[in-house]
N, C-alpha and C positions, 0 to 999 in steps of 0.2 A: 504493499500499499504506500502511495506517495501523496502527501498532503502539502499544500502551500498556504501559508498564512499571508493573506493579501494586505494586511494592515496591522502593524504592531508598533510599539514604542519601547524597544528593548534598550534604548539609550537612557531611559528614565533612571533617576538616581536610586530608586527603590531596588534596582538590580545590581547596584555597585558591589555588594558584598558576595554575590553568588552568580554573576552573569555567566561564567563558564559552565556552571552546573545547569543553569536555565537552558542554555543552548544545547547542552548534552541531553537533557531530558526531552527537548523538542525532537532531536534526532532519533532518540529511542522510541518516541511516539509516532514516528513516521513523517514528521514535519521536516522536509529537507530544504525548503526554501521559505524565506521570510522577507516581506517587503516592509522596511522600516520607514515610517513617515516622519518628516521633520515638522517641528512646531514653530521654529524661528531660525535665524541664521546660525546661532550657536548649536541648537539641536540638530540642524541639518548637517553641519560640519562634524559633529560628534557621531552622527549616524553613519556618515561616510567612513570615518575611521573604523567603526565597528565592522562595516561591510568589508573593509580591506583586511581586517583581522580574521573574521569568521567566514569560511566558505559557505555559500548558500544564502548569504544576506545581501539584499539589494536595497536601494535607497530612493526615496522620494524627498525632494527638497522643497521647502516652502514655509510660509508664515500662516499659522492657524489664525482663524478670525479673532480668537482671544488676544492674539499678539499683534493684530494689524496696526495698532497705534504705535508700536515699537519699530515698524519698518521705516528705515531712513533712506535718504538719497544715497545711492550707491549700493544698497543691499541687493537689488535685483541684478546688478552687474556681478556681484560676488556670487550669487546663486548660479548665474550663467557660467562663471568660471568653474565652480564646483561641478557643474553638470557635464563637464568634459570627461570626467572620470567614468570608466566603463561600468562601474557599479550603480550609477545613477540611471533610473528607468522611468521617472515620473516627476511631476511637480505636484506637491501636496504635503500635508493636507491643507487645502485652501477652501474658502467658502464663506458662509455667513452663519452667525449664531446670535439670533435675536432673543434667546432665552436668558442667557446670562448677561449679555451686553457688556462684556469685560473690556471691549474697545468700542468707541462710538460707532454708530451705524454707518455714518458717512465714511469713516476711516476703514471699516470693514469692506464696504463696497468698492472703495478706491483700490485697496490692496488686492481684493479678489480680481478685479478687472485687469489690474496691472500684471498679476501673476498668470492670468489666462493668456494675456498677450505674450508673456515670456514663454509659456508652454507652446504657443503657436509658432513663435520664432524658432524655438529649439526642436520643434516637431516631437514633443513628448506628450504622453497622455497625462490626465490630471486625476487626482484623488480628491473627492469633494466631501466636505463637511457641511451639513445643513441641519439646523435646529431652529424651529419656529420661524422659518423664513422660506417656506416652500415656494410661494409664488415669486418672490424676488429672485431666488436662486434659479428657478426654471426659466424665468424671463431672460436672465443674463446668459445662461448656458445655451438656451435655444438659439440665441443670436450668434454666440461664439462657435457652437458646434457646426453651424452651416458653413463656416470658413475653413474647416479642416480638410485633410487630404485623403480621406477614404479609410484610414485605419480606425479601429475602435478608439474612441476619444477619451474615455475615462471611466470612473466608477463612482457611484454614490455609495460611500462607505457607511456601514451600519444603518441601512436604509430605514427611515421612519415615516415615509409617506404611505399613500394608499395604492391599491392595485392600478387604478387609472393613471396615477402619476408615474408609477413604475413603467407602464406600457409606453407612456410618452417619452420617458428617458431612453428606453430601449430603442425606440424609433429614431432617436437622435444619434445612436451609436454608443450608448453607455451600458456598462454592466451594473448589476445590482448586487450588493454584498450584505451578508447577514453575519451577525456575531452572537455573543452569549444571550442577548434578549430573546432569540428564537427558542430558547429552552425555558423561558420564564412563563408561568401560567397566566400572569397578568398582562402579558404583552400580546399585541395583535400581529407580531412579526411572523409567527407560524402561519397564520391565515394568508398573509401576503406571500410568503415564501412558497406556499403550495402551488401557486399559479405562475411563478416566474419561469419563462422558458429555460430549460437546463443549459442551453448554450449562452445564456446571459447571466449566469449565476456565479458569484464568488463567495468565498467564506473567509472569515478573519477572526482574530481574537480582540483587537483593539487593546491588547494588554499594555499596561497593567490594569486596565479598567474592564468592567463588564464581564466578570468571570461567569461562566455558565454554571447551571445547576450540575452537581451538588456543591460547587465552590463559590456560589454567589456571595458577594460581600467580602471575599478574600482577594488577595493579589492574584491577578490573572497572569498567564504565561502561555507561550505558543504550544506547550505540551498538552494544553486543554483543548486544542482545536478539534481533535477527534470527537469530542462531545457535541460540538456544533454540527459536524458532518453527520454524526449518527442521528441526531434529532431531525436534520433535514431529510435523511433517508427514511425515517419513520413517517414523516409528514407526507412524503412523495411516493412511498412504496418502493424505495430503492435500497440497495445494499450500501453499506459504508464504502466499499471499494468503488462502486459506481459513482457516488457523490465525490469521493476523493479524486478519481481519475478525471471526471468531467470538469470539476472546478479547477484542478491543476492545469489542464489544457487551456481553459479559459484565461487563467492568469498568464500563462505563457503568451497567449495571443495578445492580450491587452498590453502587457509590459514589454513585449517583443524580446523575451528572454531567449537565449540560444537553445535551439531544439535539443542539442546534445546535453544541455543541463538536465533534461528530463529523461 
């Protein structure tokens, strides 16, 4: 079995004492590849260093909407410079978060649009964060996606929209990703995940956040990804191996990872 964690944050300080063991447990669980998403310039640079240390780790560079107000003149150029390294496969995570509003909405929108322009210039897919801003994010992405070059354009990570919105994103060339909440009884993620076309589906941990049942409330890590895949298999009437294989191939296609890596 081969699993790919399409969204993680293993650069987080919470892993500083046992990161080697976290990576080892992921490998033992069948998670051979991890896409680590940046949250700001510092996090993006740290993620790249980890990817250069650990085989199978790839990187997305970007400013999370929480950190949009921190983005300074010249930071996009620095991200572009980092993107020249072969471990960099996407721009992300980027988007809008109107739930916490840790950066002003105007700053979030400006940073989002600038980073989408960067992704277009670099011909890289994007990893999208969206919380309580569904209409605004879709309006921006629908305009941006129409300017892309035919490849899959990105992924809505830890998707929280409804079935109709998922269909609209898929039509634009996006993948839809599910994480630990698909295992939560109180979440509607399972209902949405049931109907997503298998060739548009990704899985992730978003670790250290959103640990799946039975680890909910604890530190998450890539080794828990099989629990997400297993739950999706139960929902869709598929085996764990079928979910793992299809989502791995989808991740390869989105992030244009070398076929020999799989």
